C-alpha positions as CSV (number, residue, x, y, z in Angstrom):
1,M,0.0,0.0,0.0
2,S,1.5,3.3,-1.1
3,L,0.8,6.6,0.7
4,R,1.3,8.6,-2.5
5,N,-0.9,11.7,-2.4
6,Y,-1.7,11.2,1.3
7,V,-1.4,14.3,3.5
8,S,0.1,13.8,7.0
9,I,0.7,16.2,9.9
10,V,3.5,15.4,12.4
11,T,3.9,17.5,15.6
12,G,7.4,17.6,17.0
13,G,8.5,16.5,13.5
14,S,12.1,17.9,13.5
15,R,13.8,15.5,15.9
16,G,13.7,12.1,17.5
17,I,10.6,9.9,17.0
18,G,8.8,12.7,15.1
19,R,11.7,13.0,12.6
20,A,11.8,9.3,12.0
21,I,8.0,9.1,11.4
22,A,8.2,12.0,9.0
23,E,11.0,10.3,7.1
24,Y,9.0,7.0,6.8
25,L,5.9,8.9,5.7
26,A,7.8,10.9,3.0
27,R,9.5,7.7,1.8
28,E,6.1,6.2,1.2
29,G,5.0,9.2,-0.8
30,S,3.0,11.2,1.7
31,N,3.0,15.0,1.6
32,L,3.7,16.5,5.0
33,T,3.1,19.4,7.4
34,L,5.8,19.3,10.1
35,I,5.4,21.3,13.3
36,A,8.3,22.2,15.6
37,R,9.7,25.1,17.7
38,N,13.2,25.2,16.4
39,K,12.8,27.1,13.1
40,E,16.2,26.4,11.6
41,V,16.2,22.6,12.4
42,L,12.6,22.3,11.1
43,E,13.3,24.1,7.8
44,N,16.4,21.9,7.2
45,V,14.4,18.7,7.8
46,C,11.6,19.9,5.5
47,Y,14.0,20.8,2.7
48,E,15.8,17.5,3.1
49,L,12.7,15.3,3.0
50,A,11.1,17.2,0.1
51,N,14.2,16.9,-2.1
52,K,15.0,13.3,-1.1
53,Y,11.6,11.8,-1.7
54,N,10.0,14.3,-4.1
55,V,7.1,15.2,-1.8
56,E,5.8,18.5,-0.7
57,V,6.6,19.4,2.9
58,I,5.3,22.5,4.8
59,P,7.2,23.7,7.8
60,V,5.1,25.4,10.6
61,N,7.3,26.9,13.2
62,C,5.1,27.3,16.4
63,D,4.5,26.0,19.9
64,V,1.8,23.4,20.3
65,R,1.0,24.8,23.7
66,H,-1.0,27.5,22.0
67,P,-4.3,26.8,20.3
68,E,-3.4,29.2,17.5
69,C,-0.5,26.9,16.6
70,A,-2.9,24.1,15.9
71,R,-5.4,26.2,14.1
72,T,-2.8,27.8,11.8
73,S,-1.1,24.5,11.1
74,I,-4.4,22.8,10.1
75,E,-5.5,25.8,8.0
76,K,-2.2,25.9,6.1
77,T,-2.5,22.2,5.4
78,I,-6.0,22.5,4.1
79,E,-5.1,25.5,2.0
80,K,-2.2,23.7,0.4
81,F,-3.5,20.2,0.1
82,G,-7.3,20.3,0.6
83,K,-7.4,17.4,3.0
84,I,-5.8,15.7,6.0
85,D,-5.4,11.9,6.0
86,V,-3.1,11.3,8.9
87,L,-2.4,13.2,12.2
88,I,0.6,12.1,14.3
89,N,0.5,13.8,17.7
90,N,4.1,13.3,18.7
91,A,5.3,16.6,20.4
92,G,6.2,16.0,24.0
93,T,8.5,16.9,26.8
94,A,9.5,15.6,30.3
95,V,11.4,16.6,33.4
96,R,13.0,14.0,35.6
97,K,12.9,14.9,39.3
98,Y,11.0,14.0,42.4
99,F,7.4,15.3,42.4
100,H,7.8,17.7,45.3
101,E,10.7,19.4,43.6
102,H,8.7,20.4,40.5
103,T,8.0,24.0,39.8
104,I,4.6,25.2,38.7
105,D,6.2,26.3,35.3
106,E,7.5,22.8,34.8
107,I,4.2,21.2,35.5
108,N,2.4,23.5,33.2
109,E,4.9,23.0,30.4
110,I,4.6,19.2,30.5
111,I,0.8,19.2,30.7
112,D,0.4,21.9,28.1
113,I,2.6,20.2,25.5
114,N,1.9,16.6,26.1
115,V,-1.9,16.8,26.7
116,K,-3.4,20.2,25.8
117,G,-1.3,20.5,22.6
118,L,-2.3,17.1,21.5
119,I,-6.0,17.9,22.2
120,Y,-5.8,21.2,20.3
121,F,-4.4,19.5,17.2
122,T,-6.9,16.7,17.4
123,L,-9.8,19.2,17.8
124,Y,-9.0,21.2,14.7
125,T,-8.1,18.2,12.6
126,V,-11.2,16.1,13.2
127,K,-13.5,18.9,12.1
128,Y,-12.1,18.2,8.6
129,M,-11.8,14.5,8.9
130,I,-15.5,14.3,9.9
131,K,-16.5,16.1,6.7
132,Q,-14.4,13.8,4.6
133,R,-15.5,10.7,6.7
134,W,-12.0,9.4,6.8
135,G,-8.8,9.8,8.7
136,I,-6.1,8.3,11.0
137,I,-4.9,9.8,14.2
138,I,-2.0,8.3,16.1
139,N,-1.0,9.6,19.5
140,I,2.5,8.9,20.7
141,A,2.0,8.1,24.4
142,S,4.5,6.2,26.5
143,G,5.0,3.1,28.6
144,A,4.9,5.7,31.4
145,G,1.2,6.2,30.5
146,K,0.4,2.6,31.6
147,S,2.7,2.3,34.6
148,G,3.7,5.2,36.7
149,I,7.5,5.8,36.9
150,P,9.2,7.4,39.9
151,E,10.8,10.8,39.1
152,L,8.5,11.1,36.1
153,S,5.3,11.6,37.9
154,V,4.0,14.6,36.0
155,Y,5.1,13.1,32.7
156,S,3.4,9.8,33.6
157,A,0.2,11.7,34.5
158,S,0.3,13.4,31.1
159,K,0.7,10.2,29.2
160,F,-2.0,8.4,31.2
161,A,-4.2,11.3,30.0
162,V,-3.2,10.6,26.4
163,V,-4.1,7.0,26.7
164,G,-7.5,7.8,28.2
165,F,-8.2,10.5,25.6
166,T,-7.3,8.0,22.8
167,E,-9.7,5.4,24.1
168,A,-12.6,7.9,24.4
169,I,-12.3,9.6,21.0
170,A,-11.7,6.3,19.2
171,R,-15.2,5.3,20.2
172,E,-16.7,8.6,19.3
173,L,-15.0,9.0,15.9
174,Y,-15.2,5.5,14.5
175,R,-18.6,6.0,13.0
176,F,-17.1,8.8,10.9
177,G,-14.5,6.5,9.4
178,I,-11.8,8.0,11.6
179,K,-9.4,5.5,13.3
180,V,-7.6,6.6,16.4
181,Y,-4.6,4.7,18.0
182,A,-1.9,5.3,20.5
183,I,1.6,4.0,20.8
184,C,3.3,3.4,24.1
185,P,7.1,3.1,23.5
186,G,9.5,2.2,26.2
187,G,12.8,4.0,26.5
188,T,13.8,5.3,23.1
189,D,17.2,6.6,22.0
190,T,16.3,10.3,21.5
191,E,17.9,13.5,22.6
192,L,15.3,13.9,25.3
193,H,15.8,10.4,26.7
194,R,19.6,10.8,26.8
195,K,19.2,14.0,28.7
196,L,16.8,12.5,31.2
197,F,18.7,9.2,31.6
198,P,22.4,9.7,30.8
199,E,23.1,6.4,32.6
200,H,21.2,4.3,30.0
201,E,23.2,2.5,27.3
202,S,22.1,3.6,23.8
203,S,22.4,0.0,22.5
204,K,19.7,-1.2,24.9
205,L,17.1,1.4,23.9
206,L,14.5,1.4,21.2
207,K,15.5,3.3,18.0
208,P,13.1,6.0,16.8
209,E,12.9,4.1,13.5
210,E,11.3,1.1,15.3
211,V,8.5,3.3,16.6
212,A,8.1,4.8,13.1
213,E,7.8,1.3,11.7
214,L,4.9,0.6,14.0
215,V,3.2,3.8,13.0
216,M,3.5,2.8,9.4
217,K,2.0,-0.6,10.1
218,L,-1.0,1.0,11.8
219,I,-1.5,3.4,8.9
220,K,-1.2,0.8,6.2
221,K,-2.7,-2.3,7.8
222,G,-4.8,-0.9,10.6
223,G,-5.4,-2.1,14.2
224,I,-7.9,-2.0,17.0
225,P,-9.0,1.6,17.5
226,G,-8.4,3.0,20.9
227,I,-5.6,0.6,21.8
228,C,-2.3,1.8,23.0
229,Y,0.2,-0.4,21.3
230,D,3.3,-1.3,23.3
231,I,6.8,-1.4,21.9
232,Y,9.8,-1.7,24.1
233,R,13.0,-3.5,24.9
234,Y,13.8,-5.1,28.2
235,Y,16.4,-2.8,29.8
């Protein structure tokens, strides 16, 4: 199954898991809108993918914490391509420390990016998917969204929220032909994970490409809507 002429949106698309997913989508022929905060890195990734795979890639430099970021990203995508086939809610952040040491700003940033940003993008996207009676939404959650991890309490709370949100809207949207899934990766060899857990050996971690492969499998072959699919290595 080719994704030629598909239109996909990836939040947090310039690095790590999002970057790997964007590469796989472009390789299969999907046009893309990529969202990230680092303008220079984002534009370089978009230029590279567009030229390497002969697809169209729109960069949207904004912060998913703000509803305007979601609205603008979706509007630009519709204006350019006329539809949205796939939304990958990948943008996320974490802080590793004991719960009582968290600042209010840290708590707000984690919840605003991991939960509210994901909800904003889903809200604006499904309005179009409902009209076309088709679409795939994949939320990148975490193993920490199924089992609470010490020193990642707020991050765990945010990812539990993503899992619950996925289950609920999957049931709501299925009648419109929209399939919603989540993926719960274990420790993955990204810049963020290396910053949080410098003691972990890279060779024992998932690679972003492994998560991207599962994303592609769900897009091309489907799965059970509402399920959070686990992917991990024993560390």
